[in-house]
N, CA, C and O atoms as CSV, one atom per row, in Angstrom:
chain,resi,resn,atom,element,x,y,z
A,1,MET,N,N,-63.961,-62.046,-110.859
A,1,MET,CA,C,-62.354,-61.838,-111.203
A,1,MET,C,C,-62.108,-60.327,-111.119
A,1,MET,O,O,-61.053,-59.831,-110.723
A,2,GLY,N,N,-63.096,-59.699,-111.498
A,2,GLY,CA,C,-62.720,-58.166,-111.480
A,2,GLY,C,C,-62.518,-57.500,-110.189
A,2,GLY,O,O,-62.232,-56.308,-110.079
A,3,GLY,N,N,-62.695,-58.410,-109.111
A,3,GLY,CA,C,-63.001,-57.953,-107.699
A,3,GLY,C,C,-61.242,-57.373,-107.149
A,3,GLY,O,O,-61.130,-56.648,-106.160
A,4,GLY,N,N,-60.102,-57.799,-107.902
A,4,GLY,CA,C,-58.974,-57.335,-107.485
A,4,GLY,C,C,-59.149,-55.735,-108.019
A,4,GLY,O,O,-58.939,-54.849,-107.191
A,5,ALA,N,N,-59.479,-55.419,-109.202
A,5,ALA,CA,C,-59.144,-54.058,-109.548
A,5,ALA,C,C,-59.840,-52.953,-108.592
A,5,ALA,O,O,-59.455,-51.840,-108.234
A,6,LYS,N,N,-61.161,-53.782,-108.285
A,6,LYS,CA,C,-61.866,-52.638,-107.305
A,6,LYS,C,C,-61.343,-52.792,-105.882
A,6,LYS,O,O,-61.763,-52.047,-104.997
A,7,TRP,N,N,-60.451,-53.724,-105.639
A,7,TRP,CA,C,-59.737,-53.446,-104.102
A,7,TRP,C,C,-58.622,-52.693,-104.221
A,7,TRP,O,O,-58.181,-52.186,-103.190
A,8,GLY,N,N,-57.970,-52.474,-105.421
A,8,GLY,CA,C,-56.599,-51.740,-105.788
A,8,GLY,C,C,-57.136,-50.109,-105.590
A,8,GLY,O,O,-56.543,-49.211,-104.993
A,9,ALA,N,N,-58.583,-50.035,-106.363
A,9,ALA,CA,C,-58.891,-48.755,-106.317
A,9,ALA,C,C,-59.374,-47.920,-104.908
A,9,ALA,O,O,-59.421,-46.719,-104.642
A,10,VAL,N,N,-59.712,-49.163,-104.132
A,10,VAL,CA,C,-60.171,-48.597,-102.838
A,10,VAL,C,C,-58.847,-48.402,-102.139
A,10,VAL,O,O,-58.643,-47.326,-101.576
A,11,SER,N,N,-57.967,-49.315,-102.130
A,11,SER,CA,C,-56.727,-49.096,-101.180
A,11,SER,C,C,-55.800,-47.927,-101.616
A,11,SER,O,O,-55.011,-47.340,-100.876
A,12,ALA,N,N,-56.031,-47.668,-103.005
A,12,ALA,CA,C,-55.300,-46.418,-103.364
A,12,ALA,C,C,-55.903,-45.084,-102.807
A,12,ALA,O,O,-55.244,-44.082,-102.530
A,13,GLN,N,N,-57.063,-45.206,-102.704
A,13,GLN,CA,C,-58.039,-44.031,-102.099
A,13,GLN,C,C,-57.629,-43.815,-100.785
A,13,GLN,O,O,-57.530,-42.653,-100.393
A,14,TYR,N,N,-57.293,-45.037,-99.805
A,14,TYR,CA,C,-57.051,-45.103,-98.277
A,14,TYR,C,C,-55.803,-44.332,-98.577
A,14,TYR,O,O,-55.671,-43.214,-98.078
A,15,VAL,N,N,-55.007,-44.766,-99.243
A,15,VAL,CA,C,-53.477,-44.227,-99.223
A,15,VAL,C,C,-53.514,-42.722,-99.456
A,15,VAL,O,O,-53.019,-41.864,-98.725
A,16,LEU,N,N,-54.202,-42.538,-100.630
A,16,LEU,CA,C,-54.402,-41.191,-100.704
A,16,LEU,C,C,-54.734,-40.291,-99.297
A,16,LEU,O,O,-54.004,-39.432,-98.801
A,17,ALA,N,N,-55.645,-40.608,-98.961
A,17,ALA,CA,C,-56.535,-39.915,-97.499
A,17,ALA,C,C,-55.211,-39.811,-96.800
A,17,ALA,O,O,-54.757,-38.682,-96.617
A,18,ALA,N,N,-54.386,-41.102,-96.295
A,18,ALA,CA,C,-53.523,-41.266,-95.376
A,18,ALA,C,C,-52.303,-39.870,-95.359
A,18,ALA,O,O,-52.053,-39.079,-94.450
A,19,VAL,N,N,-51.696,-39.985,-96.801
A,19,VAL,CA,C,-51.006,-39.205,-97.200
A,19,VAL,C,C,-51.105,-37.618,-97.162
A,19,VAL,O,O,-50.214,-36.771,-97.097
A,20,LEU,N,N,-52.499,-37.501,-97.224
A,20,LEU,CA,C,-53.179,-35.991,-97.380
A,20,LEU,C,C,-53.210,-35.665,-95.667
A,20,LEU,O,O,-52.836,-34.617,-95.141
A,21,LEU,N,N,-53.721,-36.775,-95.032
A,21,LEU,CA,C,-53.734,-36.102,-93.583
A,21,LEU,C,C,-52.143,-36.119,-92.895
A,21,LEU,O,O,-51.906,-35.239,-92.067
A,22,LEU,N,N,-51.310,-36.879,-93.153
A,22,LEU,CA,C,-50.079,-37.027,-92.821
A,22,LEU,C,C,-49.293,-35.599,-93.445
A,22,LEU,O,O,-48.517,-35.035,-92.673
A,23,LEU,N,N,-49.481,-35.037,-94.783
A,23,LEU,CA,C,-49.167,-33.948,-94.808
A,23,LEU,C,C,-49.625,-32.651,-94.098
A,23,LEU,O,O,-48.902,-31.710,-93.771
A,24,ALA,N,N,-50.945,-32.774,-93.922
A,24,ALA,CA,C,-51.673,-31.591,-93.124
A,24,ALA,C,C,-51.180,-31.668,-91.513
A,24,ALA,O,O,-51.255,-30.696,-90.761
A,25,LEU,N,N,-50.697,-32.903,-91.137
A,25,LEU,CA,C,-50.430,-32.815,-89.741
A,25,LEU,C,C,-48.711,-32.149,-89.929
A,25,LEU,O,O,-48.441,-31.063,-89.415
A,26,LEU,N,N,-48.012,-32.672,-90.445
A,26,LEU,CA,C,-46.910,-32.306,-90.986
A,26,LEU,C,C,-46.758,-30.760,-91.101
A,26,LEU,O,O,-46.108,-30.158,-90.247
A,27,THR,N,N,-47.313,-30.143,-92.084
A,27,THR,CA,C,-47.180,-28.793,-92.004
A,27,THR,C,C,-47.639,-27.862,-91.005
A,27,THR,O,O,-47.448,-26.648,-91.080
A,28,GLY,N,N,-48.337,-28.533,-89.928
A,28,GLY,CA,C,-48.937,-27.838,-88.881
A,28,GLY,C,C,-49.735,-26.673,-89.188
A,28,GLY,O,O,-49.377,-25.495,-89.209
A,29,GLN,N,N,-50.872,-27.179,-89.423
A,29,GLN,CA,C,-52.027,-26.218,-89.799
A,29,GLN,C,C,-52.431,-25.698,-88.544
A,29,GLN,O,O,-52.679,-26.366,-87.540
A,30,GLY,N,N,-52.490,-24.275,-88.677
A,30,GLY,CA,C,-53.178,-23.735,-87.359
A,30,GLY,C,C,-52.035,-23.544,-86.400
A,30,GLY,O,O,-52.249,-23.392,-85.197
A,31,VAL,N,N,-50.833,-23.547,-86.907
A,31,VAL,CA,C,-49.561,-23.392,-86.192
A,31,VAL,C,C,-49.106,-21.786,-86.547
A,31,VAL,O,O,-49.067,-21.518,-87.748
A,32,HIS,N,N,-48.822,-20.899,-85.763
A,32,HIS,CA,C,-48.529,-19.708,-86.198
A,32,HIS,C,C,-46.677,-19.456,-85.709
A,32,HIS,O,O,-46.163,-19.740,-84.627
A,33,GLY,N,N,-46.136,-18.956,-86.709
A,33,GLY,CA,C,-44.473,-18.911,-86.447
A,33,GLY,C,C,-44.282,-18.093,-85.388
A,33,GLY,O,O,-43.189,-17.549,-85.546
A,34,GLY,N,N,-44.884,-17.673,-84.222
A,34,GLY,CA,C,-44.805,-16.889,-82.914
A,34,GLY,C,C,-44.705,-15.680,-83.370
A,34,GLY,O,O,-43.789,-14.870,-83.227
A,35,SER,N,N,-45.872,-15.579,-84.027
A,35,SER,CA,C,-46.581,-13.963,-84.172
A,35,SER,C,C,-47.730,-13.614,-83.446
A,35,SER,O,O,-48.634,-14.442,-83.550
A,36,CYS,N,N,-47.950,-12.713,-82.796
A,36,CYS,CA,C,-49.266,-12.302,-82.084
A,36,CYS,C,C,-50.001,-11.856,-83.235
A,36,CYS,O,O,-51.168,-12.245,-83.270
A,37,ARG,N,N,-49.577,-11.079,-84.260
A,37,ARG,CA,C,-50.593,-10.560,-85.447
A,37,ARG,C,C,-50.907,-11.495,-86.209
A,37,ARG,O,O,-52.056,-11.420,-86.644
A,38,GLU,N,N,-50.171,-12.551,-86.608
A,38,GLU,CA,C,-50.588,-13.784,-87.262
A,38,GLU,C,C,-51.758,-14.672,-86.635
A,38,GLU,O,O,-52.604,-15.310,-87.263
A,39,ALA,N,N,-51.606,-14.561,-85.215
A,39,ALA,CA,C,-52.437,-15.322,-84.520
A,39,ALA,C,C,-53.579,-14.454,-83.884
A,39,ALA,O,O,-54.404,-14.956,-83.121
A,40,THR,N,N,-53.590,-12.972,-84.273
A,40,THR,CA,C,-54.887,-12.289,-84.018
A,40,THR,C,C,-55.095,-12.156,-82.423
A,40,THR,O,O,-56.222,-12.095,-81.932
A,41,LEU,N,N,-53.788,-12.113,-81.578
A,41,LEU,CA,C,-53.886,-12.316,-80.130
A,41,LEU,C,C,-53.177,-11.064,-79.632
A,41,LEU,O,O,-52.135,-10.640,-80.131
A,42,CYS,N,N,-53.816,-10.508,-78.614
A,42,CYS,CA,C,-53.586,-9.487,-77.671
A,42,CYS,C,C,-54.281,-9.552,-76.293
A,42,CYS,O,O,-55.443,-9.154,-76.214
A,43,CYS,N,N,-53.771,-9.935,-75.417
A,43,CYS,CA,C,-54.623,-10.065,-74.140
A,43,CYS,C,C,-54.044,-8.929,-73.050
A,43,CYS,O,O,-52.891,-8.503,-73.115
A,44,ASN,N,N,-54.872,-8.567,-72.188
A,44,ASN,CA,C,-54.763,-8.055,-70.763
A,44,ASN,C,C,-54.171,-8.697,-69.823
A,44,ASN,O,O,-54.468,-9.891,-69.799
A,45,GLY,N,N,-53.213,-8.244,-68.790
A,45,GLY,CA,C,-53.101,-8.858,-67.644
A,45,GLY,C,C,-52.197,-10.380,-68.087
A,45,GLY,O,O,-51.580,-10.399,-69.152
A,46,ARG,N,N,-52.201,-11.329,-67.371
A,46,ARG,CA,C,-51.664,-12.678,-67.308
A,46,ARG,C,C,-52.725,-13.688,-67.812
A,46,ARG,O,O,-53.706,-14.075,-67.178
A,47,ASP,N,N,-52.384,-14.019,-68.967
A,47,ASP,CA,C,-53.596,-15.184,-69.490
A,47,ASP,C,C,-53.091,-16.048,-70.198
A,47,ASP,O,O,-52.888,-15.802,-71.387
A,48,SER,N,N,-52.769,-17.248,-69.658
A,48,SER,CA,C,-52.219,-18.405,-70.083
A,48,SER,C,C,-52.603,-19.007,-71.547
A,48,SER,O,O,-51.808,-19.544,-72.318
A,49,SER,N,N,-53.954,-18.807,-71.756
A,49,SER,CA,C,-54.694,-19.163,-73.269
A,49,SER,C,C,-54.130,-18.084,-74.213
A,49,SER,O,O,-54.182,-18.394,-75.403
A,50,CYS,N,N,-53.639,-16.966,-73.944
A,50,CYS,CA,C,-53.138,-16.311,-74.988
A,50,CYS,C,C,-51.755,-16.728,-75.528
A,50,CYS,O,O,-50.878,-15.864,-75.505
A,51,VAL,N,N,-51.505,-17.750,-75.931
A,51,VAL,CA,C,-50.279,-18.286,-76.377
A,51,VAL,C,C,-50.361,-18.484,-77.694
A,51,VAL,O,O,-51.445,-18.583,-78.270
A,52,VAL,N,N,-48.880,-18.580,-78.463
A,52,VAL,CA,C,-48.823,-18.691,-79.794
A,52,VAL,C,C,-47.945,-20.047,-79.778
A,52,VAL,O,O,-46.837,-20.047,-79.241
A,53,GLN,N,N,-48.440,-21.110,-80.339
A,53,GLN,CA,C,-47.615,-22.726,-80.052
A,53,GLN,C,C,-46.868,-22.275,-81.523
A,53,GLN,O,O,-47.537,-21.821,-82.450
A,54,LYS,N,N,-45.443,-22.456,-81.604
A,54,LYS,CA,C,-44.599,-22.643,-82.624
A,54,LYS,C,C,-44.543,-23.771,-83.279
A,54,LYS,O,O,-44.447,-23.846,-84.504
A,55,ALA,N,N,-44.616,-24.965,-82.302
A,55,ALA,CA,C,-44.689,-26.066,-82.796
A,55,ALA,C,C,-45.912,-26.885,-82.529
A,55,ALA,O,O,-46.584,-26.682,-81.518
A,56,PRO,N,N,-46.273,-27.963,-83.560
A,56,PRO,CA,C,-47.249,-28.417,-83.455
A,56,PRO,C,C,-47.954,-29.238,-81.887
A,56,PRO,O,O,-47.311,-30.142,-81.355
A,57,LEU,N,N,-48.960,-28.888,-81.455
A,57,LEU,CA,C,-49.385,-29.557,-80.132
A,57,LEU,C,C,-48.556,-31.136,-80.087
A,57,LEU,O,O,-48.456,-31.707,-81.172
A,58,ASN,N,N,-47.983,-31.816,-78.872
A,58,ASN,CA,C,-47.583,-32.722,-78.778
A,58,ASN,C,C,-46.136,-33.217,-79.456
A,58,ASN,O,O,-45.621,-34.335,-79.507
A,59,ALA,N,N,-45.708,-31.948,-79.941
A,59,ALA,CA,C,-44.393,-32.246,-80.745
A,59,ALA,C,C,-43.196,-32.175,-79.562
A,59,ALA,O,O,-43.189,-31.506,-78.528
A,60,ILE,N,N,-42.354,-32.956,-80.002
A,60,ILE,CA,C,-41.081,-32.963,-79.130
A,60,ILE,C,C,-40.507,-31.728,-79.405
A,60,ILE,O,O,-40.388,-31.664,-80.629
A,61,ILE,N,N,-40.129,-30.808,-78.927
A,61,ILE,CA,C,-39.318,-29.590,-78.803
A,61,ILE,C,C,-37.935,-29.756,-78.695
A,61,ILE,O,O,-37.354,-29.845,-77.614
A,62,GLU,N,N,-37.233,-29.811,-80.114
A,62,GLU,CA,C,-35.953,-30.104,-80.099
A,62,GLU,C,C,-35.169,-28.637,-80.090
A,62,GLU,O,O,-34.055,-28.639,-79.567
A,63,ASP,N,N,-35.590,-27.588,-80.543
A,63,ASP,CA,C,-35.105,-26.159,-80.689
A,63,ASP,C,C,-35.663,-25.375,-79.586
A,63,ASP,O,O,-36.824,-24.964,-79.587
A,64,LEU,N,N,-35.005,-25.216,-78.849
A,64,LEU,CA,C,-35.746,-24.031,-77.689
A,64,LEU,C,C,-36.237,-22.768,-78.317
A,64,LEU,O,O,-36.906,-22.014,-77.611
A,65,ASN,N,N,-35.951,-22.397,-79.739
A,65,ASN,CA,C,-36.912,-21.387,-80.271
A,65,ASN,C,C,-38.382,-21.779,-80.696
A,65,ASN,O,O,-39.248,-21.031,-81.150
A,66,ASP,N,N,-38.453,-23.165,-80.432
A,66,ASP,CA,C,-39.923,-23.667,-80.811
A,66,ASP,C,C,-40.866,-23.593,-79.634
A,66,ASP,O,O,-42.015,-24.031,-79.686
A,67,LYS,N,N,-40.319,-23.006,-78.544
A,67,LYS,CA,C,-41.255,-23.072,-77.191
A,67,LYS,C,C,-42.250,-21.931,-77.542
A,67,LYS,O,O,-42.041,-21.035,-78.359
A,68,PRO,N,N,-43.473,-22.128,-76.717
A,68,PRO,CA,C,-44.387,-21.304,-77.217
A,68,PRO,C,C,-43.822,-19.963,-76.653
A,68,PRO,O,O,-42.847,-19.879,-75.907
A,69,CYS,N,N,-44.675,-18.792,-77.178
A,69,CYS,CA,C,-44.632,-17.540,-76.585
A,69,CYS,C,C,-45.888,-16.775,-76.504
A,69,CYS,O,O,-46.854,-17.178,-77.153
A,70,TYR,N,N,-45.981,-15.731,-75.789
A,70,TYR,CA,C,-47.181,-15.408,-75.435
A,70,TYR,C,C,-47.461,-13.817,-75.685
A,70,TYR,O,O,-46.590,-12.948,-75.706
A,71,CYS,N,N,-48.927,-13.614,-75.879
A,71,CYS,CA,C,-49.195,-12.186,-76.176
A,71,CYS,C,C,-49.955,-11.262,-75.096
A,71,CYS,O,O,-50.693,-10.301,-75.316
A,72,ASP,N,N,-49.585,-11.797,-73.931
A,72,ASP,CA,C,-50.483,-11.224,-72.732
A,72,ASP,C,C,-49.290,-10.373,-72.127
A,72,ASP,O,O,-48.145,-10.824,-72.101
A,73,HIS,N,N,-49.638,-9.044,-71.614
A,73,HIS,CA,C,-49.098,-7.948,-70.796
A,73,HIS,C,C,-47.963,-8.814,-69.756
A,73,HIS,O,O,-46.789,-8.453,-69.681
A,74,ALA,N,N,-48.465,-9.902,-69.044
A,74,ALA,CA,C,-47.194,-10.405,-68.319
A,74,ALA,C,C,-45.955,-11.028,-68.835
A,74,ALA,O,O,-45.003,-11.469,-68.191
A,75,CYS,N,N,-46.151,-10.981,-70.198
A,75,CYS,CA,C,-44.814,-11.761,-70.963
A,75,CYS,C,C,-43.873,-10.737,-70.635
A,75,CYS,O,O,-42.766,-11.190,-70.341
A,76,LEU,N,N,-43.984,-9.431,-70.595
A,76,LEU,CA,C,-43.203,-8.527,-70.554
A,76,LEU,C,C,-42.090,-8.740,-69.184
A,76,LEU,O,O,-40.864,-8.645,-69.252
A,77,LYS,N,N,-42.949,-9.066,-67.893
A,77,LYS,CA,C,-42.097,-9.379,-66.726
A,77,LYS,C,C,-41.459,-10.827,-67.023
A,77,LYS,O,O,-40.395,-11.156,-66.499
A,78,LEU,N,N,-42.144,-11.642,-67.862
A,78,LEU,CA,C,-41.832,-13.274,-67.552
A,78,LEU,C,C,-40.833,-13.272,-68.638
A,78,LEU,O,O,-40.037,-14.194,-68.458
A,79,GLY,N,N,-40.603,-12.663,-69.575
A,79,GLY,CA,C,-39.785,-12.842,-70.793
A,79,GLY,C,C,-40.054,-13.752,-71.812
A,79,GLY,O,O,-39.124,-14.327,-72.377
A,80,ASP,N,N,-41.297,-13.966,-72.135
A,80,ASP,CA,C,-41.726,-14.982,-73.005
A,80,ASP,C,C,-42.551,-14.601,-73.949
A,80,ASP,O,O,-43.275,-15.355,-74.598
A,81,CYS,N,N,-42.446,-13.072,-74.092
A,81,CYS,CA,C,-43.450,-12.563,-75.466
A,81,CYS,C,C,-42.785,-13.304,-76.530
A,81,CYS,O,O,-41.834,-14.080,-76.445
A,82,CYS,N,N,-43.639,-12.822,-77.832
A,82,CYS,CA,C,-43.546,-13.089,-79.290
A,82,CYS,C,C,-42.868,-12.205,-79.690
A,82,CYS,O,O,-42.899,-11.231,-78.938
A,83,ASP,N,N,-42.044,-12.051,-80.842
A,83,ASP,CA,C,-41.265,-11.249,-81.106
A,83,ASP,C,C,-42.239,-9.879,-81.447
A,83,ASP,O,O,-42.147,-8.745,-80.978
A,84,ASP,N,N,-42.899,-10.255,-82.128
A,84,ASP,CA,C,-44.150,-8.769,-82.257
A,84,ASP,C,C,-44.881,-8.305,-81.561
A,84,ASP,O,O,-45.678,-7.449,-81.946
A,85,PHE,N,N,-44.810,-8.807,-80.127
A,85,PHE,CA,C,-45.916,-8.388,-79.292
A,85,PHE,C,C,-45.919,-6.992,-78.964
A,85,PHE,O,O,-46.957,-6.378,-78.717
A,86,LYS,N,N,-44.711,-6.451,-78.956
A,86,LYS,CA,C,-44.682,-5.030,-78.598
A,86,LYS,C,C,-45.413,-4.039,-79.602
A,86,LYS,O,O,-46.243,-3.164,-79.353
A,87,SER,N,N,-44.822,-4.460,-80.891
A,87,SER,CA,C,-45.424,-3.576,-81.924
A,87,SER,C,C,-46.876,-3.610,-82.228
A,87,SER,O,O,-47.617,-2.649,-82.436
A,88,HIS,N,N,-47.239,-5.221,-82.216
A,88,HIS,CA,C,-48.875,-5.507,-82.540
A,88,HIS,C,C,-49.485,-5.024,-81.393
A,88,HIS,O,O,-50.306,-4.154,-81.685
A,89,CYS,N,N,-49.399,-5.276,-80.029
A,89,CYS,CA,C,-50.286,-5.056,-78.824
A,89,CYS,C,C,-50.072,-3.516,-78.579
A,89,CYS,O,O,-50.829,-3.000,-77.756
A,90,GLY,N,N,-49.075,-2.670,-79.232
A,90,GLY,CA,C,-48.802,-1.318,-78.600
A,90,GLY,C,C,-48.309,-1.616,-77.048
A,90,GLY,O,O,-48.761,-0.745,-76.305
A,91,ALA,N,N,-47.611,-2.474,-76.434
A,91,ALA,CA,C,-47.050,-2.420,-75.097
A,91,ALA,C,C,-45.815,-1.906,-74.993
A,91,ALA,O,O,-44.867,-2.110,-75.751
A,92,ARG,N,N,-45.860,-1.103,-73.845
A,92,ARG,CA,C,-44.696,-0.482,-73.211
A,92,ARG,C,C,-44.282,-1.141,-72.076
A,92,ARG,O,O,-45.045,-1.648,-71.253
A,93,GLU,N,N,-43.054,-1.140,-72.022
A,93,GLU,CA,C,-42.399,-1.560,-70.754
A,93,GLU,C,C,-42.629,-0.719,-69.567
A,93,GLU,O,O,-42.114,-1.016,-68.490
């Protein structure tokens, strides 16, 4: 007869774990708001891995401001630098 209380405690743990996982995913841990400084990135030349994702991977980008920005020197020519690229990386046009 005491099995119902045991199942209630187990399912409560699963619900709590699921909620915590969902919160971690929704808050975008590991996502930097478009800052080379926060991402500690500065790359020479053109380097596609030198990117700061403003939105979580696989997210639907609804706002164009959420597009990734870059911290490599090619971003100056391509126009897709993060806002703090020049100040953080000491780049000149």
